N, C-alpha and C positions, 0 to 999 in steps of 0.2 A: 499438492500442486507446489512450484517454486518457481513461479513466471522468472523473467528477465527485469521486469518492472512492473512499478501501479502507478495508473495515472489515478485518481480518485479523490476519498476523504484519506487523508494520512491518518489517521493515530493507530487503524490498526492492522495494518499495515507495514510501517514505521515498527509496531514495537512485533514485529514477525522479519524481521534485519530487511526486508524489502527494500530494493531501491525505489523513493519515490517520487509523488512531482502529483503538481494540480495549474485545472485551466483557466483556475479565478485567481485570474490575476490584472487588477487594476490599475495596474503603471504599462505592463505589456501584454493587453489582447491579446488570444491566440486566435483570431477568426483574419480568417482571409493567408495572402500568400505569406504576407510576411511575419503571420501568430503564428504557421507552422512551423515555420525555420524559430522562432523562439521558442516553443517546446520541444521541437530535437532539437534545439541544442539544449534546452534547460533534462530533455533526457541520457545525450547521453554526458553530461556532468556528471550527474545522477547513476551511472553505472560507472565514469573511472571514481570517481570516489566513494563508495557505500560503506563507507567508516561509519558514517553519524548511525543511518540505520540500523550498523551492526553492533556497534556498544548497548545503540538500543535494548537489542532484541537480550545483549545479557544479562540486564537489569531487571527487565522491565517482567511481572506475573500478568498472566492472561487471568481472563476472568473465567476457563473452562475448565473442568473437571477434566481429568483423566478417563473419570468413569462412564461421564455425556458422550464420548466418542463411540462408545462401544455399544448403547443402549437405544433399542431404537425409538426412534425417530417421531414415532406416530401410537406410541406406546396412552397417552391418555385420550383418543380420536375414543370417541365410544360407537359404532350407528345406530 
């Protein structure tokens, strides 16, 4: 999947090169009308300039090996 933006824990999505933002901002709460506008502006800024996340993705190594994606996820569950 290639989402346009990610809202949540930033570390994993940033390493994948996805523009990220979070809603836990102490200075500008994201609740209510003003908060929704603030969050929308943060997302728009990330979509306009995703360079930070793209550079992190170029240099970050993900902890998963390629072999793990081809294996059965339930192989260790015993009935």
